[in-house]
N, C-alpha and C positions, 0 to 999 in steps of 0.2 A: 477383770471389772466387766460388765453388761455393758453392753451400748446404752439401757435405759440408765442405765446407773451411772455411768458417764456423763450423759447428756443433764441429770439430775445435779452433780457434782459442779459443771459449768456454769450451770443457772445460779448455784449458791456462790461462785466464783464472783459473778459479775454479769448476770444476764442469760439471754437463750438465744440461739441464731435457729435452731430449727423445734419445730411442735415435736413434744414429745408421744408416742403413740398412745391411745388411750384418754387422750387431755380434748377439751372443747378449744374453744378461744384461749388463748394463754394472755396473761397479763405482761405487756411486755415494754411498759411506758419507759424502763429504767432498772438500772440494777438491782442487784438484789438486797442490796443496803438500806434503798428505800422503798422497798414493794414486797419484801418476805423472800421468801422462798419461790420456787415454782409452783405454781396453782390455777385452777382454771379460772376465769372468769365468770363470776356470778354474774347471774342479770335475775330480775323481779319473775317469779315463776316457773324459776328451776329447781327443782327438787334436788335433782342426783347435782347438781354443781355445773354439768356443764351446758352449755348454752345454745340451743339449737341454730340452725341456720336463720329462723327466723326471728328470734332475739337479737343475735349475733348483727343482723342489719339493723336493730333499729338501738342497739348500744350506743352510748358515746364514743366519739373518736372519729365519726363518717362524714363523709361530703359527698353532695350530688354534683354532677353536671349535668346539664340538658346533652341527649342523646339525637343527631340530627336527622336518625330516619324520620323520627313521627314528632320533632319539636317537643314540645311538653308534655307528649304523651307515653313518652316513655321515658328512664333515667338510667344512667351508669353510676355505681356507686363502688367509691374506692375505700378500704379503710386507711386512716393515716398512719406513719410509722414514726419511730424515732428518727432524730435528727442520723444523718449519715445512712439511714437505710430505706431501700423501695418499698412504696407499699404496696402490698401483697392482695390479689383477689380481686373481682372486678364483678358486678352482676347486674343483668338488664333484665328489667323486671315492669310492671306495671305501679301506673300512683295508683289511690284509692279511688273508685269509679265518683263522679259527682252525682250530687243527690238531686234523685230526679222525679217528678208528682205520679202519684200512684194511681195507677187507676187500668180496666181490665181491656182495652181498645188498642190496637197499634196506635192509633192517631192520638197519643197522649204526650204529656211533658211540653205542652207548648206553652214558651212563657212570652215576655212583651216582648222580647226582640223577635220574636218567631218560633220555627222551630231550627233543630241545631240538625238533624239528619232528615231526610226525605228519602222515601224511595218510592222510585220511578218503575211500574209496571206496566207491561202492555200485553193483554189478554186477547183471545177469542177460543173460547169452548173450555176454558180452563179448569171448568168446577171439580175434575179430578185431580189436579197438582194446588189451586189455589189456597185452599183452606191449609194445608200443611208449609206453605210457605208464612204466611199470614200468622201461624201461630208461633211460626219461628221468628218472626219479626216483631213480638211486643216486647217492650222494654229496652225494642233497640231503635226504633225507628220513632221518629216523634209525629211524621205525618207521612201518607201510604197515600200514591195518587195512583190509579188505576185506568190506564186509557183503553178502552173495548172498543173492538169492531166488528160489532154484528154478531156475539154471540148468543144461541139460544138456547143453553144448558142450564140459564140458571147463573152463570158466573158474575153480573155484574149487582147482584142481589147478594150473592157472597160475599163480596167484595163489601159491600155497604154492612152488613148485618158485622163485619169487624172493624169496621170504623173509618175506613177508606172514603175516599174520594174518589167519584168514579167520573169519568169523560167520557161519553159516547161518541165514536166519530167513523168514519167509513177508513177503509185500508192504503192508504199511498205507498207501500213497503218498510222492510224492518228499519232499514235508516230515519227516513222522516216520519213512521209512527212514535221513534223510541226518541226522537228529536223532538215532540210534541208532548210526551209524557215530563221528560227534561227542564222543558220550558215551562211546565205547568208549577213546578214545586219553589215550595217556599224556603227550602231549608239553605243553613250554613253551607251543608255540603248533601250531596245528592247520591244518592246509591242506585245505580239502573241496576235490573235485576230481574231474572224472566222468570215466569210463573213455575219454572219444571227445575228451579234452584233451590237449596239454602242453605246458607251459613252454618259450619261447625260450630262448634262452642267458642273457640279460638278466636276465629274471626269473628264471631256476634261480639264477645268482649273488646274486642279492637274498635270495630265499629262505634260500639256505646261508649268508647273514649276516645273517641277522636279528637284531637285540640281545636283551640279557635283558630280561623283562617289564619288571621292576622300572627299567629304564633309558630307557624312551621314556613318551611318555604315551601314545603310542595302545594301544586296547583293539584293534583290528583293522588289517586291510589291505583294500584294492579293488584288483582287476587289469584290465587290458585286454583282453578278449577279442575277438579276429580269427577268424572264421568263412570256412574254407574252403567251396566252392560249385559244384558242374561247373565244377571243373580248374582255380580262381584263387581265390583270398583275396577277398571284399569289403569292399574297402577306404571304404566310405560309407553304403552303405542299411542294413547293422547295427554301423556303427562311428561312432564310438568306442561302446564299449560297456562300462562299467566295473559290477564286482560285487563283491562283500565276498567272499571267500573266505578268507580268512586270520582266525583270532580268537585271540586268549590264552585257552587254556583255560579255563571257567568263566566267563570273560567277553561270552556268546553263546549264540542257539539258534536253531534254524532254524523258520519258522512254521509250522505246521500242513496246509498248501496240500497238494490233491492232484497240484499241477501249478502250474509257476511260482512255485516258493517261494523263499524269500529269508532271507539270516542278516542277526538282527538282532544287534548287538553294543552291549554296557553301556557306551559312553564314545565318542571320538574316533577316526576311521577315517582313515589316512591312503592314500597310492596309492604302489605299486610299479611300479619301470620294468619295462621290458619286456612281451611278451604273452602271452597265454594261447593259444594255438592250438587252434581247435575243428573239427576234423573230424566233423561232426556228421550228416550226408546223403550216402548212397551215391551217389546219385542225384534225380531227378527224382519218379518215383514215391515213393521213401521218406521225401521231404520232402512230399508229399501227404497220404500215408498217417497221417507224425505229425501231421501240421497236423490232420485231421481228428477225432485220436483226443486232440490235445491240447485241441480242441475242444469235443468233449463231456465232460473232467475239467474244464474251465473252465465250462460249461454249471450242472455239478453245484456247482462250488465256487461262482458267484453264488447257486443256489438257495439254497446250508447257508447264506446270509447274507443271506438275505431280497428279493434285487436278482430285478426283474420286467422280462421283456422287451417294448420299446417301438416303436412304428415307427420313431422317430426313430432307436432305436438298430441297427435293422437300414437305414435309407436312408442314415444322414451318419457313425456310427463307421471304418465297410471305409474311406468313402473318405477322410473322417480319416488314416485310416493312411496309406493310399496316399498322400496328399499330404503329411504328412509326412517318408515315407520316400524317397520318390522324388524329390522336390521339396526339401523344406528339407533333409534331409540329403546334397543332391546323389547320390542314388543311380543318376540317370543317367550319371555317369562311370565307374559298373563295366559300363556295357555293357548287352545283352542279359539278362546275370546277375543286375544289377541290378534292370532292369526285373520278370523274372519272380521275384525275391524278393520285392520291393514286390506285386506282387501277388496270389502265393501268400500272405504277411501280411497281405493286409487282406481274402483270400478267410476266411482260416481267423479273423478275428474277426466278420465276417457269419456264418459257423456257428455259432460259440459265441453269439451271438443268437439264431440260428434256433435252434439247439437247445433253448437256455432256456426260447423260445416255447412247442417242441416241451412238452418237460417239464410247463408250467405246464398245457397241455392238457391229459394225461395225468393231472394232478393235481386239475383241473375236472373230469373225467369227458368230457372231448371237446367242452364247449361252447365254443362263436364266444365274441369278445372284440371 
């Protein structure tokens, strides 16, 4: 007797323990005497008798429980089993998105209680990047706040055309400027995003379905950033790159660092699916120029904290940076791009401590150390 026929015989005698090949969801609610012989569970709209995964999830006999990672935003579904048997099969999924108002501007969907999600952006001469971001935020953010510091390429006008609220101010540094944008937002949740970043489809879907703040224990969420570099995404040397970018309004603030600022959240931080696509550098020259500029700012920050440059910093820290990104994070799998990115990053570390040494010389009147 074949294995298929043996299982069918067992079914006729008193129930089924394992599904037979070729069948969809099986009716296992009781013995064959009550339910008839082995048969697929038919669902509305299933002409073949097989139930699709979507139909099986909607079939009777399911129970949902809240998943802790996003509170009400996700759920885990488990099928009920007959008495004495364990339930089989779990599914992690989004619920249906909430109803939202329709309008073509990104600053849309504002209800009586105020915006649900605000996007905070700082800019200076970002006319080449900003339209791409604002287009991606349509239907995701209910409010967009752009804090601009002296753009002369039409960046504020572009933001206003997309329906964003524009605040023009001076430049106090990355941390303080992002804090200004964060404080100006009125949404329940605030997404801090740079003009050269874009959420992919999965991240945009997660952002549009964030739970009400009082229905989750999380006070913020981190996203995984993926950087475009010299014609392709770097999937190793700078990845994964989890950064906190979503915070409940009033539950966090940015550090006041002049560069490499951080969003500090007062409470637990979860993680969102999807990627934040980062189109940071136009070419290698742009990367090197920014590396030198950020190294100077980093040296100023270290000096402000009372740090001093030592010979071991100049000798070992750049080498450690290269080993970490190129070998430990397998940057070599990114090919030549990974080698160049790891090398320039290590050079930036060297420049930072070299500039710090230079500043200490200037402070001490040029005396040798």
